[in-house]
C-alpha positions as CSV (number, residue, x, y, z in Angstrom):
1,M,-3.8,322.8,126.7
2,L,-7.4,323.0,129.1
3,L,-5.8,324.8,131.7
4,L,-4.1,327.1,130.1
5,H,-7.2,327.6,128.2
6,Q,-8.6,328.3,131.9
7,N,-5.5,330.8,132.7
8,A,-3.5,328.7,135.2
9,T,-0.2,328.7,135.1
10,V,1.3,325.5,133.4
11,T,4.2,323.8,134.3
12,I,6.6,320.9,132.8
13,C,8.7,319.2,133.8
14,H,10.3,315.3,133.2
15,S,11.9,313.3,135.1
16,K,15.3,315.2,134.7
17,T,14.4,318.2,136.4
18,R,16.3,319.7,138.7
19,D,15.1,319.6,142.3
20,L,11.9,318.3,140.8
21,G,10.0,317.4,144.4
22,A,10.8,321.4,145.3
23,I,8.5,322.2,141.7
24,T,5.9,319.1,142.5
25,R,5.7,320.4,146.5
26,Q,4.1,324.1,144.8
27,A,1.4,322.2,142.5
28,D,-2.2,322.6,143.6
29,I,-2.5,320.2,140.6
30,L,0.0,317.6,140.2
31,V,-0.4,315.0,136.6
32,A,2.4,312.5,137.0
33,A,3.3,310.4,133.7
34,I,6.7,309.4,133.6
35,G,6.5,305.7,133.1
36,R,8.6,305.1,136.2
37,A,6.4,303.6,138.9
38,G,6.3,304.9,142.1
39,F,8.4,307.7,141.0
40,I,6.4,310.8,142.7
41,T,7.4,310.4,146.5
42,P,5.1,311.5,149.7
43,E,8.0,314.4,149.5
44,M,7.3,315.7,146.6
45,V,3.6,316.0,147.1
46,K,1.9,319.1,148.2
47,P,-1.2,318.5,151.1
48,G,-4.3,318.8,149.3
49,A,-3.1,318.5,146.0
50,T,-4.8,316.8,143.4
51,V,-2.8,314.0,142.0
52,I,-3.9,312.5,138.7
53,D,-1.5,309.3,138.2
54,V,-1.5,308.7,134.5
55,G,1.3,305.6,134.9
56,I,0.3,302.2,134.7
57,N,3.9,299.8,135.6
58,R,3.0,296.0,135.8
59,I,5.1,295.0,139.2
60,T,6.3,291.7,139.5
61,D,9.8,291.2,141.7
62,R,8.5,290.2,145.2
63,A,11.5,293.7,146.2
64,E,9.4,295.8,144.8
65,F,5.9,294.8,145.7
66,D,6.8,294.9,149.7
67,R,8.6,298.6,148.6
68,F,5.2,299.6,147.5
69,F,2.5,297.3,149.3
70,L,4.0,296.2,152.4
71,G,1.1,295.1,155.1
72,D,-1.9,295.7,151.7
73,A,-3.6,292.9,152.4
74,K,-6.0,293.3,149.3
75,R,-3.1,293.3,147.2
76,E,-0.9,290.4,148.6
77,A,-3.6,288.7,147.8
78,T,-4.0,289.8,144.1
79,F,-0.2,289.7,143.9
80,A,-0.3,286.3,144.7
81,K,-3.2,284.3,142.6
82,R,-1.6,286.3,139.6
83,G,2.1,287.5,140.8
84,S,2.2,290.6,139.6
85,T,-0.5,293.8,140.2
86,L,-0.1,297.5,139.0
87,V,1.0,300.9,140.2
88,G,1.3,304.3,138.5
89,D,4.2,306.4,138.9
90,V,3.1,308.2,141.8
91,H,4.0,306.3,144.7
92,P,1.5,305.2,147.0
93,K,1.9,306.3,149.5
94,A,1.9,309.8,148.6
95,F,-2.0,309.2,148.4
96,E,-2.6,309.8,151.7
97,L,-1.4,313.7,151.3
98,A,-3.3,314.3,148.9
99,G,-6.8,316.1,148.7
100,A,-8.3,314.2,146.3
101,Y,-6.4,311.4,143.8
102,T,-6.9,309.0,140.5
103,P,-5.9,305.2,141.8
104,V,-3.8,302.7,140.2
105,P,-5.5,300.9,138.5
106,G,-8.6,302.7,138.4
107,G,-8.7,305.8,137.9
108,V,-7.5,307.6,134.8
109,G,-7.3,304.9,132.2
110,L,-11.5,304.0,133.5
111,L,-11.5,308.4,132.6
112,T,-10.3,307.6,129.4
113,V,-12.4,305.0,128.0
114,A,-15.5,306.6,129.3
115,M,-14.6,310.1,127.8
116,L,-13.2,308.5,124.0
117,M,-17.0,307.3,124.0
118,A,-18.9,310.6,125.2
119,N,-16.4,312.7,122.3
120,T,-17.1,309.7,120.1
121,V,-20.8,309.5,120.1
122,R,-21.0,314.1,120.6
123,A,-18.8,313.8,117.1
124,T,-21.4,311.7,115.6
125,K,-24.0,312.8,116.5
126,M,-22.7,316.8,115.1
127,R,-21.7,314.5,112.3
128,R,-25.6,313.3,111.5
129,E,-26.7,316.7,112.2
130,S,-24.6,318.6,109.4
131,S,-25.0,316.2,107.0
132,G,-29.2,316.7,107.1
133,G,-29.6,312.7,109.3
134,G,-28.5,310.0,107.5
135,A,-25.1,307.9,107.7
136,K,-22.3,308.3,104.9
137,R,-20.0,305.8,104.4
138,C,-16.4,307.3,105.0
């Protein structure tokens, strides 16, 4: 809705959209919230696009880990220690094409919490101003 209010053209797709890659390759801003690990592959991303990965998927299978992170020593250490690691809905190799992206873990989740706190503080200030400054019991 925020993008629509700024006169952006917004296209909404889902995992069953025909020729999804043809649509996603046109996106200047690609938001992925599918719920499937690495669903958005590098072939589906327009070079230089901003990629916002909302998905959080836990990987516990070694073969699946290797599909995403083979050769990544840092992720390998985490996987060996915990027996799992997190991956988003965007394949990690797709980020190499992006002009900017939100990582998983450490991206949208942290931003969501930060914005929730900022909006809570803002709402509290607005409530105090409209009620004359005193706290009210809800």
